[in-house]
N, C-alpha and C positions, 0 to 999 in steps of 0.2 A: 735885664734878662733878655737874652737874644731869642728871636723867634726861631722855632724849630723848622728845619727844612721840611717841605712837604714830602710825603712818602712817594717813592717812585711809582710809575704806572704799573709795573709788574707786581709790586707789593700791594697796591690798591686792588688789583684784580684778584690776587691770591686771598686777600682778606674778604672781598665780596663773595668769591667762590666758596670760601669756607662757611660764611654766614648763610649763603643760599643752600648749601648742602645740609646744614643743620636744620633749616626750615623744611626742606623737602623730605627729610628723613622722618618728619613727624606727621602723624594723622593722615590726611589726604594729600600728602606731598606729591606722590606719584601721579595722582589724578590731576593735580594742579599743573604739573609739568606737561602732561599730555594735552591739557586744554591750551596751554601756552603754545605748544607745537601747532595745534589746529588753527590758532589765530595768527600764526606766522611770527610769533614773538620769541620762539625758540626753535632750534633746528635739531634734527637727529643726525647721527652719523659722525664720523671723525672729521676734523677740520681738513678742508681740501678734498674730501671724498667726493668723487663724481657720482651723479645719479644717472648719467647717460649710459645706454647699453654699451657693452664691451665690444661689439662687432668692429672688426678692424676695417676691412676694405669696403668702400661704398659700393652700392649697387650701380652698375654702369650699363649703358645701352648705346650702341653706335660703333664708331671706328676706334675706340680706345683699345688698349692692350688686351689680348684675350684673357678671359677669366675662367676659372674652373667651373664646371657644371657638376655640382655635387662631388662625387669621388673622381670624376673624369678630369684629368689635368691636361692643359694645352701643351702641345709639342709640335715640332715640325717633322712631317713625314715626307715620303718621296713625292707625294702629290700636293704638298702644302700643309696647311694647318690641320691637325687632328687632335682629338681629345681621348686620352688613354687612361684606363684605371688599372690599379693593381688587381691581380687575380683574387677573386673572392674565396677561393679554396673550395673543397668538396662540400662543405656545409653552407656555403653562401654567406651573405650578409643582408643588411636591410635594403640595399639598392638592387636595381635590375642588374643582372650579370653581364650585360653587353660589354665586350672588352674595349671596343674602339668606336668613337663617334667622329663624324666628319661633317663639315658644312655642306649643304646641298650645292652641287656644281652644275646641274642640268635642269632644264625646264620640267622634264618629266623623269620619273614619276613624281606626282604631288606628294609632299612629305607631311605626314601626320605625327606629331609628338604627343604621346600619351603621358600625362603626369597624374599622380594621385597617391593615395594612401594604401594601406594593406589590402583593401578590397580590390583596388585597381591593380595591385601587384600580384594577385592570384594566391593570396594567403592559403596555405595548406597544399595547394597544387603546384605552386612555383618551386623550382624553375622550369619543370617539364611542360606545364600548361599554365599560360597566363592570359589575362584579358587582352593584352597587346597582340599575342599570337592569334587569338580568336578574332579580334577586330581585323587583323591583316587577312585572315582567311575569308571573312565575310566580304570585305572590300574586293578582294581578288575574284571571288565568285561573282560579284555584281558588276564589276568593271575591271576586267583582266588587264594587268600591266599599268593601271592608272595611278595606283597609290602604293606608298611604302609607309610602314609604321615603325617608329622609334620608341622603345620602351624606356621611359625615364622615371618610373615609379619608385617609391621608397616606402617601406613599412614605417608607420608612425611619422609620416611627413607632417611637420608642424605648420600651422597657418600663421607664420610670422616671417620676418625678414632676417632671421638668423643665418649663419654660415651655410646651413643645409636646410633652411626653411623654404616654404612654398614660393614666396615672392622672389627671393633671390634665385632659386632654381629655375623658375620660369623665365625670368629676365635673362639669365645667362644662357638658358637653352635657346634663346632667340639667335644666338651665334650660329646655330645649326641651320638657320634660314628655313624654318618650317613654313608650310602653307597653312596648316591648321594646327592649333594647340587644343587638345581635348583634355579638360581638367575633370577628373573623377575624384572628388574629395568632399569632405563635410562630416564624415562620421567622427572625426577627431576634433571637430570644432566645438569644443565644450570648455567651460571655465569652471573647474572644480574648486570647491572651498576647502583649502588646507590651512587651518589656523596656525600650524607650526611654521609656515613659510611666508606669512604675510608681512608686508611692510607696514610701518606704523600708521601712515595715513589711511590705509585700507581698513585697519581696525576701527577707526573713528566712523567711517562710512557704514561698516557693519553694525556698529552700536546704534547709529541713528535708525537704520533699517529694522533692526531687531526690536527696538523700542516702538517703532511705528506699526509693525505687523508680524513680528516673529520671523520664523524661517521662511514663510510664504513670501514676505516682503524681500528678504535677502535673495531668494531664488529669482524673484521677478526682476530685481535690480541687476543681478548677474546676467540674466538673459537679455535685458535691454542693453547693457554695456557691451555684451558680446555681439548683439545685432549691429550696433553702431560700428564696432571694430571690423566686422566682416563686410558690411556695406562699403567701408573705405577700402578694404583689401580687394574686393571684387572690382571696384572702380580702378584701382591701380593695375590690376592684372589686365583689365580691358584696355587701358591706356597703353600699356607696354606692348601688347600684341598689335594694337592698331598702329602704333608708331613703327612697328617692324613689318607692316603690311601683311600680317598674318590674321587668319580668322580664329576666334576663340569660341569654343563650344564648352559650355558648363553642363556637367552631369549632376543632377540632383539625386543624391543617394537615397536608397530605401533601406529599411532596417527590418530584421526578423520580428514580426509582431507576435509570434508565438513565444518568444524568449521572455522568461519571467525575471523581473528585477525587484524582488521583494526586499527592499531596504527599509530599515526602521524609521520611525517618526522622530523628529526633534522635540525637545521639551515644549510643552504647551502650558498655558497658565492654569492655576488651580488644580482641580482633579481631572482636567480634560485629557491628560496623557493616559491616566489609568482607564478612563472611560473609552478612549480610543482603542486600547489593547483589548478590552472586554468586547467591544464591537467587532474587532478583528477575529477573535475566537468565535463569536456568534456567526459571522459571515462564513468562516471556514466550515463550521458545522452545518450551516444551511446548504452550502454547495455539496458537501459530502452526502447530505440527506436528500439531494435532488430538489431542494427548495430554492430555485434560481431567483424567483421574484423577491423572496425575503432576503436573499444574499445581496441582490442589487440595492434594495432599499437600505440595508445596513451599511454597505460600502459607501453609499452617498451620504449617509450620516457621518461616516469617518472623514470624508472629504470636506464636509462642512466644518468639522473640528480642525483639520490640519491645513485648511486653506488651499488644498490641492498640491501641497509641496512634498508629499510623500508618495513614492511609486507603489507601495504596497496596497494602499486603498484603491488606486486606479486599476491595479492588476486584479483585485477581487471583483471590481466592476466589470473589467474585460471578460473574465471567466463567466460571470453571471449573464452578461449580454450574449455571449456565444451560445450558452445553453438555452437562451430564450429565442435563438435564431435571428438575433438582431446584429448581423455581421457588420454592416456599415457603422453602426453606433459603437460596436466593439473595436473597430479599427481606429475610430476617433479617440476612444478611451485609451487605447494602446499608445497613441501619440501623447496623450496626457501623462501616461506612465513614463515615457522617454523624457519628456520635458521635466517631469518631477525627479528624474534621476541625474540630470546634467550637472548639478552642483555637488553631488556626492563624490568623495575621493574614491570610493569603491565601485562607483557606477561604471558599467560597461559602455564603451563608445556607442554612439548611435545618433542619427540625424533627427532632431526634433523639429518642431514647427518653425522656430526662429531661423535655423539654418536653411531649411527648405524655402522659406519665404525670402530669405536674403539672396539665395541663388536665383530663384525665379524672378524676383524684382530686379536684381542686378542684371540679369540677361535682358529684360525688357528695357531697363534704363539705359544700358550701354549698347543695345541693339546687336547683341551677340547670340550665338546659337544656344539652345537649351534642350537637354534631354531629360524628361521628367520620369525617372524610374519609378517613383511611387505610383503614378498613374498607370504606367506600363505594367508594372508587377501586379497591381490590383486587378487590372483587366485579365491578366493571365491566370491569377490564382483565386478568382471569385471574390475579391474584395478584402482578403486577409492573407497577405504574403507570409509564408512560413517555410517549413523544412524542404519543400520542393525546390526552393530557390536559394536557401541559406544553409550553410554548414553549422553556423553558430549564430551570434547576435547580428553580424553584418557581413561576414565573409561568404562568398558565393559558391554554390554548387556548380557543376559543369553547365547545367541548364540555366542557372542564374547568370553565369558569365556570358553564355551565348545570347540570352535575351537582352542583357544590358548592352552588350557590344553591337547587337543588331540595332538598338536604338541609336547608338552613337554613329554607326555606319549610315543609317537612314538620314540623319541630320547632315553628315558630311557630304553624302551624295546629293542631297537637296541643295546645299550651298555651292557645290561644284557644278550645278546645273545638269546633273545626270538623271535626276528624278525629282519631280515637283511634289508628288504625293505617293510616298511609299510606306507601307504598313510594316513596322518593325516585327510584329508577330509573324507576318508572312515571310519576311526576310529571314527570320530565325528558323522558320519551319523548313525552308528549302535550302538554306546554306549547309554545306557539309560540316560534319563534326570534326574538330581537331583531335586526332588520335592521342590517347594517353596510355601509358603502360599500366598493366594491372597492378603492379607493385605500387605505383604512385597513387592510383585510385584508392587502393586499400589503405595506404598510409594516410592519405588526406582524410578518409572517413574515421580512422582511428584517432587522428589528432583532433578532429571535430568532436568526437566522443569525449576525449579527455578534457577539452575546453569546456564542454557542457558540464562535466562532473566537477571541474574546478571553479567555474565562474557563474553558472546559472544559479540564481538564488530562488529556489522553489520553497514552498511551504511544507514540504515533506521530503522523504528520502526516495521518492519515485524518480526515475531517470529516463523518461521516454525518449528524449532526443539522443542521449548517449546509447540507449539500447538500439535505436534505429540504425545509428552509424556503425556500431560494433557488428550488428548482424550483416549490414551491407558490406563491411570490410571483409568479413569471413566469406561472403559469397563472391567477392570480386577477385580474390587471389588465394590460392591454396596455401601460400606461405604466411598468411596473415595470422594464423593461430600461433605459429612459432614466433612471429614478431611480438605478439601480445605476451607470450610466455617470457621472452627475453626482456621485455619491458618490465614486467612484474618482478623478474629476478633482480633488476637493478634497485627495486624498492626493498627487497628482502635482505638487506644488509644493514648493519648498525649505522647510526647517523654519521659517525666520523669517517666512514668508508663510502658514503653515498656516491661521491664523484669518482672515487679511485678504485672501486671494486673490480674484480675480474668480469663480473656481469656487465658493468658499465662499459668497460673497455671492449667487450665483445659486441655490445649493441652499437657502439659508435666507432668501431674499428674501420679502417680504410678499405677493407675488402667489400664492404656493402655498397659498391658503386653501381649506379644504373648505366645503361649504354652511353648516355650523354656525358658521363664523367662526374655527375653529381651524386652525392651520398643519398641513400634512401631517406634519411632524416634531414636532408637539406631544408633550408627555410625554417619554419617554425619548430620543426622537430629538434633542432639543435638546442632549444631551451629546455628540453625534457630533463636535463641533468639537475635542474634546480627545483624539482617538485618534491614535496614532503611525503612522508609516509601517509598514504591515503586509504582508509578502510573502505570507502565507498567505491573507489575505482577497482579495487581487488574484487569486491563482491559483484560489480557490474560485469567485469570481464569474465569471471568464472561463470556467471549465469549465461552470458552470451555463448561461451564455449559449450555449455551443456545444451542450450537451445539448438545449436548447429549440429549436435550429435558427436562432438569431439570430446567424448567422456574421458579419454585418456589424458588429453591436454588439461581438462578441468581438474582431474586428479593430481596431475603434476603441479598445477598452480596451488592446490591445497597443501602439497608437500613442501613448498618452498621455505616454510618457516620452521620445519621440524628441527633444524640445527641452529636456529637463530640464537645467538648468545643472550643470556639474561643476566645482567650484573646483579650482584648481591644486594646493592642498594636500590635496585629497581630503576624505573624510568620516570623522569620528571615530565609529566604530560603537558605542562604549560609551555614547554619549549616549542618553537615554531615547527620543528620536525614532526611533532605528534599531533598538532592541531588539524582540525578539519579546515582546509584552506578557504572554504567559503566564509568562515567566521574567524577573521584574524584577531579579533579582540582589540583592534586599534582604529575603529571607524572614525573618520574625520581627522585623524592625526597622521597616520601613515598606512598606506594600503599594501605595503610589501611585507609579507610575513617574515622574511629573512631578516628584516630590520626591527621587528617587533620583539625586542628582547628586554622589555622593562621588567622590574622585579615583581609587579603585580599584574595578573591577567584580568582584564575587564571584559565582561560579556555584555555587548550591546544588543544581543538577541535574547529572546526568552529561552532559547535552547542553544547549548554549545556542545560540541563533540570532540573527542580525542581518540587516537588509535595507538595501540601498543601490541607487542607480541607476548603471548603468555599461554600457559597450559596448567591444568590442575587448579589448585586453590590459589587465588590471587588476593592479596591485601591491597585495598585502595585507601590511601592516607590523604585526606583532604583537609586543607586549612582554608576556610572561606568565610565570607560575610556578605551581607547585603550592603549596597551602596548607601552610605548615610545621606540624608535621613531616610532610612528605609523601613523603620519599624521592625516587624518580624514576620516570618512566614515559613512555609515548608517547601523545600526543594525535593525533587525526585531524581534519583540516580538509577539509570538503566544500563545494563551490560548485555550486548547482543540482543537488544530489543526486549529484554526481560527486566522487569522492575526488581532492583536489588533491595532498596529501602528508601523511605522518606527520611529527610534530615531537617531538623529545625535550625533556622538561621536568623540572626539578628544583625544589629549594626556592629557588634563586637566580633573580633576574630574568634572562631571556635574550630576545634579539631574533631574530625570524624573519621573513625577507622571502620571499614567495612570489609568483610571477607566473602568471596563468591567463588564457586567452582565454575570455571570457564570451559571445562571439558578439554578436548584434545588441543595440543599446542598449535596455535594458529594466530592470525591477526585478530585482535579483539577491539571492538569499538565500544566506548563508554560515553554516555550522554548525560548531561545535567539539564533538567528543566527547572528554571528558577520560579519563585513565587511572583505574583502579580506586582507590577511597579508601584511605587509609593504615590501618595497624593500630593507630594510637596512640590507642585509645579511652580508656584509663585516664588518660593525660595530659590529654586533652580534657575528660573528666568532672571531673577535679580542678580544672582551670582554671575551669570553669563554677561549681563550688562556691565557689572563692575569690572570684570576682567577685560572686556572689550574697551572700556573707557581707559584702562591702564595699559592697553596694547600688550596684553598677556594672552598667549594661546589658550584656547578654551574648547572643551567638548560641548557641542550643542545637543548631544543625544543622551538619553537616559542610559544608565548602566544598571543592569538587572542584578549582577552580582560580581564580586571580586574574589580572585583566588590567589592566595600567597604561595601555596604549594599544592600540587596534586600528583602524588607518587603512586605508581603501580608496581608491586613487588610480588614475585612468586614466593609462596610459603614453602620452605624446604624442611622436610622432616628428617629426623635422625641425624 
């Protein structure tokens, strides 16, 4: 009997692969595979798949072939090398609109290149008024003819070495032969936790951290890794500028400490999550009742439970400390709030302690210039910087621009030997203001108000910052009321026509050009096309029109919805168009409501709100349940701030039909307040660990309730 030939290598591999697949398909097979990956005994990805970043061209410095500087492409002009960019158009883009850059060819004037993110770009005021223009004006006032300023800022400039990231932009900007590079960045230097976009090894690190200390440990590890990365980035920036014989000035950014960032807490073990929310309610009641000391003690008990990883507990502490007159302690607590926000996908940008310390330490370590805006702004604002200096969470008012650029100018003058001891506050006081058109002033304030309405996470429906800017906009320009009405008119159209309506065309038409050729809504205003139907902004703008005495305009705003079509099947309120933008229902998974189109709406907040257009009797048809394991409880539905009815909910899907007379046809806001969260913290934490061990995206945050459908339909008689 002849011996059989051994199977081929391919056949052996196929047999082994089939057997391994059978084993992994059973029981804990997926977890076993993930453990093998952690030990390096298995790899993820396709064969031959590269794990290196995809950036093509290397970063260069020296006499190599000229490289693009962001959107500016090298070319040969009449006087030699220049860098030109395509026109940004009347609405602009994320980069500075400077059309042509050229390398410095004379000893004087000394060249200052300003790089930075949206705060450095003059968000809301640009392109008519920018920090670069303010810096140039202050330097010209202090040392006529000695300096020129080149604006290389970019909205959302990323702290990486990507094609248009900070490191590459700075290195390639050295081709312009600057004498000084001023870097005003750090508000975007955060590392958010997005479980849906993590690589497999990152899941395993998260699992270890969560097992060791829950979300507090994850947040701490993220800040530590961020600090290491930014220490390295600052050293590279300093080395590049030093190699090019340029001075580097780092600007430590400040953040609006009045801005509230009330994001919810991640799951805690046992019944700690439920106790945390009960304490939050208690602290809110204490603040409303004027019991600041009690609110402070309650907020500190919340922090003891969440480990300092939730911004809401810190904000309650901030508000209590302010009412007790402890401003310095409140400012420190506001920094805790910002640090506690940095890992949230929905968190607003802002420079926390890690970023500030990285910039300060990096400046000392590399012996480069440092402008400490937190200290400068604190001195100017009595220890708690707020709306006098900021339009929103980090973007500057005209006064904020002037003060920050006075700080930069003072450091540049000191390094140029023009002044050894100059006070930025004095420099800002005596330097002339850069003029700005009334139209741009009013539009900047309107945009700041809309940002506050869309992005500030307050504990109630009060809108103090939005009210302030709406009132200021109406004072700044007589045409502001018409602009607000035209904006509201773009919202008063059906969802499918939002971007293409006659009202939208009118608002964004090319005839709204300012003398410099830019559109009135250039810059951030161009993004207004993508805002959903917002009940709060309609209410805030109408109230502002009334306060200013523009009663006819307020009446016109109320009439916008008189002819709004109401489909027979009604409106599905869980669609992104109808949701309150502050509560997207996708915390930790995706922060863009336009992409939140899952079949089930999940509420990560105790309260969620929706808006629709209706009049007369309206039927609300709700299919909902509590997140299992949720037990049972009573939710409360309110329409236009009036309670309609309580509804009983459990873990099973149930249907509830409610009828309510909403009065005259108008925008209607409906709110659901869910029952208290369940006590099933241990089960939730175990589920989080299991999914992390298997590299499966997971929500770290409790869900108060789920909605399969929520339809609002006018009841038609006859």
